[in-house]
N, C-alpha and C positions, 0 to 999 in steps of 0.2 A: 504493500500500500504506500503510495506516494502522497505528499501533501503539497499544496501550492497556496500562494498568497491570494487573498480575495481581491487584491488590486492589480495583480499581474500573474496570470496563470502559467507564465513561462518560468516563474521563480519557483522551482520545485525542490523539495528536500525529502529525506526519508522520515519515517515516523519518529525514530529516535532523535533525529536532528530537530524535528518540530517540537518535541518535548523539551529538549535542552534549550533551544533558542527562545521559545515562548512567543515571540513576535517576529514577523517577517522583516527583512531588512528595509523594505519600502514602507513600513508602518502598517501593512495589512495583517490580517489574521489568517492562520493556516486552516485550510479546509481539506478533507480527504478527497482524492480524485474520484472515488465512488462511494456511495452509501451502501455498506454491506447488507446482505439479506440473510439474517440468521435462520436456522432451523428452529422455529419456536416450539416444536415438539420436545426438544432437548431442554427447554426452559420451563415447561409446565410444572415439573416437580422439583426443580433445582433449588438448592439452598441459596442464600444470598451470595456466599463465597463462590459457589459453582457458577452462578449466573455472571458474576463479575469476571471470573477467569475467562469464560466463553466470550463475552462481549469485548473485553480488552484484547483478546487474541485475534478478533476479527479486524480491529482497527490498527493494532500494532503487531503485525505478523512477523516482523523482524525478531521479536522477542520469542524465545522458546516457551513452550507450555510450562516447563519447570521454572523458568525465570518469572513468568507471570504468576504462577502458583505461589512462589516465594513472596512476591510483592503483596498479593492478596491476603495470604495467611498472616503476614506481619501486620497488615493494616487492620484486619477485622477480627482476629481471633480473641483478643483480650482487652481491646480498648473501648468496647461498647457495653452499655449496661443492660442491653436486651439481646438475647441470643439471635433474634431475627434481624438484628442490625437496624432495620427500618420496619418497625411494627405498624400495624393499622389499628386505629381506635374508632369505634362507631361514635358519631355525633349526630343524633337524630337519624335521618335516613341516609346520610352520607358518611364518608369515612375521612379521618385525618391520617395522612401519611406522616408518622412521627420521625422527623429527620434530625432530632436533637439528642439522640442517645449516646453521642460520642463524647470525647474528653473535654470539649469546650462548649457543649450544649447548644450547638447550632448546626445547620445543614452542611456548612462548609467542611465539617469533619469527615463527611463521607468521601469526598474526593481528595481532601488534603491529608488523609491518612494513607492513601495509596500513592499519591503523586511523588513523595520523596523516594519511595522504592522504585517507581518507574524511572525517575530522573537519574537515580544512582546507577541503575542497571544500564540505562542508555549511555551514561557517562563511561562506564567500564567498557562497553562495546565500542565506544568511539576511540579509545586509546589515548584520550586527552590527559594532559597533566596540569591543565589550567584549573582554576577555582571557578565554580559556578556561583556568580553573585546574583541573588534573587531580589529584585526590586518589586515591591508589592504595595498597591494602594488599597485602602480598605474603608468601607463605610461602616465598619463595626465588627463583623464576624469573621471575615476572611483573615484579618490580621492575626488574631490569636490562634486560629486554626492552622495558619501557615507557620507561625512561630513555633507552635507545639509540634507540628509535623516535621519541620526541618531542624529542630534543636539538636545540635551536635552530630548532624549527618555529615560524614566525611566529604571533603572537597566542596563544601557549600558554605555560603554565608548569606544571611537574609536580612534585609532592612525593610521595615514596614512604615509607611506614611499614613497617618490618619488625621481627619479634620479635628482640630483641638476641641471645638465645641459642638461637634456633629455626631458624637457617639454617646451611648448611655454611660453613666458612671461605672457600671459593672464592666462593660466592654472596655472602657479605658483602663480600668484597674487590671483586667485580664492581660492586656498588652504590657502595661508598665511593670508587671511582676513576672514577666516571662523569663524562663530559665534557659540556659544554653550558652556556651562560649562563643557561638557563631551567630548570635541573634542581636539585632539592633532595632530600635524603635524611635520614631520622631513624630511629634505632633506638628501639624501645619496650620497656620493661622488662615483658614479658608474653609472651603467645603470639599466634599469628596471629589468633585470634578477637578479641583485644583491639584489634588493628590494624584489622580489618574493621569492628568495632563503632564505632570512632572515625570511619572514613570515612562510614559510614551516618548517624551522629549529626550530622555536619557538614551533611548535606542537610536535616535536619529541625529543627535547633536555631535557633529564631527569634532567639535572643540573638546569633547571628553575622551577622544581616542587615546591621548597620552596617558590618561588615568586608568586605561583598561588593559595594560600589559599583563599577559598571563591570566586574564579574567574573561569569562564568558557571561554575558548578561542573560538573565532569564526572568521569568515571572511566575508567581503562584496564583495570579488572578485567573478568572475564567477566560481571559484572552489566550491562555495557554491551553492547547488542545488536550494535553495530558490532564488538565483539571476538568475539562468539559466532558470528555468521554465517560469517566466513571459515574457521572450523574445520570446517564442514560439508564443505568442498571436499575435504579429504584423505581422508575416508571414500569419497567417490565416485571420486576418481582412483585410489585403491588398489584398489578393487573392479575397475575396468575394466582396470587393469594386469594383474591376475590372469586376467581374461578373455582379454586379448590374448596372454598368455603360455601360454594353454592349461591353466592350473592348474584353473580352474573353467569351467563353461559359463555363457553369458549367461542371467541369471534364476535361477541357483542361489543359494540362501540360504547365507550364511556367518556366522561368529561374529566378534565384535570383543571383545577383552579390554582393558580400560582401567584404568590406575592412577588412582584417583579420590580427590580431596580436596574441592574446592569444587563439583564436579558439572558444571562447564562443558563439559569435553572430552567426557564421555560424553553429555551432553545434545545436543551437536552431532550425535553418532551417532544419537540418537533422532529428531532433526529430519530427518536424512538418510533414516531409515526411513519417517517419516511422508510424506516427499516421494516415496517409492516405491522407494528402494534396497533390494535384497533382503537385508536384515539379519535373520538368524534370531534372534539373541539378543545382548544387550549384557551382558558380564560386568563387574560393578562391583567392582573389586579394591581392597580397603582394606588398610592396614597394621594395627598394633595398635590404632589409634584407629578402632575398628570401628563407629562410630555409624551409618554407612550400611548395613553388614551387618546390624546389629540391626534397623534400620528395615525392610529388605526381608524379614527373617524374621518380624517381629512386628507391623508396622504402627505401632509407636510410635517416634517420633523424640525422643530425649532427649540434650541436651547436658550434663546433670547426671551427670558421670562423671569418672573420672581422665583426665588428659591425659598422653599418652606422647610423649617425644621419641625419634625413631627415626632410622635411617640413610636414611630416605626423607622428609626434612623437608617437602617441598612438599605432602605428604599429611597432615601433622600438623594436622588441622583438626577441630573439633567442630561448627561451624555451616556447613553446605554451602549456600551462598546459592542456587545455581541449582536446587536441589530445589524451590524455590518455583515456578519456571517449570513444572517437570514436574507439580506438583500441579494447576496451572491447565490445562495442556494435556491432562491425563488427564480432568479433571472438567468443564472449561468453566465452573467456578463461582467467580467472583471473591469472593463473600461467604465461601464455604468456605475459600478460600485465605487471605483476610485473617484469618479466625478462627484458622486454624492458626498463622500468623505472630505474631498477637497472643498466643496461648497460649505459643508458644516464647519470646517475649520476657518474658512475665510469670511463667511457671511453669517454663520451661526445657524444655518438652516439648509434643508434641501426638500424637494418635492418629488415624489415618484409618480409615474404615469398612472392613469386610472386602471389599466389592465394589470399592472403590477400590484396595485392596492387591492384589486378584486381577488387576486390569487392569494395574497396575504390574509385577507379577511375571510377567505374560504376556510381557514384553519383557526385564526385568532379572533377573539373578541376582547376589546379593551373596556375596562371599568375603572372608576376611581372612587375613593372613599374619603370622606371628610372625617375629622377627628371625632366628632360627636357620634357618627355612625360606627366608627371603630370601637368607641367606648360601649355603645349599646350592644355590639356583638359580643364583646368580652363578658359583659354582664349576662346576656341572654344564654350564651353557651354554658355558663356555670349554673345559672338558675334553672334552666329548662332541661339541660342534658348532663349536668354534673361534670362537665369537661372544662378544664382551665386552659385558656389559650393566650398566647402572647399577641402584641399588637400587629405584627406582620401576618400571622395566621388569621387574625380577625379581619384584616383587609381582604384576604382571599375569600374568607367565608362570606363577607358582604358582597364581594364581586360575584360569587356564585349566585347569591340571592338576586342580585340585580340582573344577571344574565337570564335567569329563569323567568323573571318578570317580563323582560323584554322579548324573549323568544318563545316562551311556553314550552321549552325543551325540558322533558321530565327524565332524561337519561340519568343512570347512576353516575355519581360523581365522587372523585377523590380530591381533597384539598391538601396541598402541600403545607405541612406545619413545620416551619423552618427554624424555630428557636424555642427553647424552654421558656415558659412564662416567668420563671425565677430570674432570668437574665434582665427582665424589664419589670421587676417586682414593684417598684415605686408606681409606675403607671397602671399596672394591672390592679394593684390594691386600691388605688384611687378610683378606678372605674367600678370596682366592686362595692366599695364601702364609703368612698369620699374621703378616706384618711390620707393625710399628707405626712410623709415621714421619709427618712433616709432609706437607701436601698437595702441595707442589711437588716434593719428593723422591719422593713416591708417584707423581706424574705421570711423572717420568723412569723410575722403576722399571717402571711399567706399560708404558710405551712400549718399553722394552728387552725386557721379558718377552714381550710380545704382538706386537711388530713393527708397532705402529700409531703414526702420528704424533700428537703432541699438537696439538689445535686451536690455531691461532696466537693467537686472542683470549684463550685461557686461559694459554698459555705466557708471554705478555708481561705478565700481570697484576702480577707481583711487581715489575716495573720502573716501573709507573705511579704517579704521586703520589696519595696518599690525600687526598681533599678533604673527606669528610664523616665525622665521628667523634661527633657529638652523640647523646645518649641522654636520653630522658624517661621519667618514670613514666606509666603508662597513665592515671592520674587527671588528669594535666596535658595530656592530648592535645588537648582543645579549645582550650586557651590557645595551644598551638603552631599549630594550624590557623588560629586568628584572626590570629596574627602573620604567618603565611604569606599569608593573604588580604589583610591590610592592605598588606604589601609589594608584592604583585601589583597591588593597586588603585592604589598610589602611583605605579606606573610605567606605568599605562595611558596 
């Protein structure tokens, strides 16, 4: 399997190269030359680990089955609190796909537990002696999951940039207390888009070449195909769990509602559909930052708009990077995709032709959720179904409700539940009881009120030493990247 840039299909690399590089040299994202067609009969009774090994082997066929097996076993055998890795929980007539049973209590753990193994294996096969420097922007959850995944992984160093006031206190503390001799964290005085812009600029800024001697730049964001592919697995395993439990019949189409920011998680669902999974529709659920909702309604994507800080901060994003992959996958036109991305960078917007929009809307429906709607859902899920959800999950639940009202579609649905409610305990408690308190007190109150245990990794946070407190202006970001790369280079 070869991979090429969304902006120039003549720029091709192997799967292992795509994992190591993260981003194409022209700024594009790597896409596979073909979408594999799995034998779904092999997946009907597969465990999560078996399904992961099979799907990864289709996309990264340079790696042997033994190599992929080792990566998957290391990732999933003892890091997750549920043996199913991604369990399903009934919430009324629908189901929540619980993606937060990993070490940092968020969906990013699923892919970022296996990506370090994939990258290390690819590194060994490349014969390189350079250090892989991983630059990662986060809107909250990717940062800690990446830091945890790559901590003390040989031949790697990772630096995470997060918006100083754009993550929850728990998310911030998770990053600031990260362990590992090869991990670094920096707050940026700006929003997630400033952080993401910084990471992308580091790839293409020729002025940084001198700082990159014996260093290979990579990323742990979902712009890295090695981060994206593992996310396909939980769509497939969740579908077949419903089949095995008799909720749906094999071949029956279902809905997936996805809280969406950078468009990676929902794009994995689209890839699963392209591979043949019976996905009827993908509901792209946004919060007040409704840039994706507007795009799906009008065909114009514009980042020139007010930025809102919400209680679902991982979705407070105005530039959804993985939408670039969708544009290419829908059109098959690298020149068109490159022109859209150039227009977005230069003017802040682009517009797709009506035929392209129609093809996108044949699969995706966009919804948006105001803060009061989000609070209502958190309260209703607990009071009516005894299910505690975080604000991101609540956005998707509301999006599903809105879609059904608009369409009358009564198909079975799965909502991607992307974070533990205890990661956002202050907001969840306020929605349930009106109480205002600090996050750790709120965790205790939620635990008492709902009879649920606080995840150990969150309960122990306030006891851990804070290692990273530095903050920079966004305009100084490249200087900080250069300092990081020089430090990495000096220790190669």
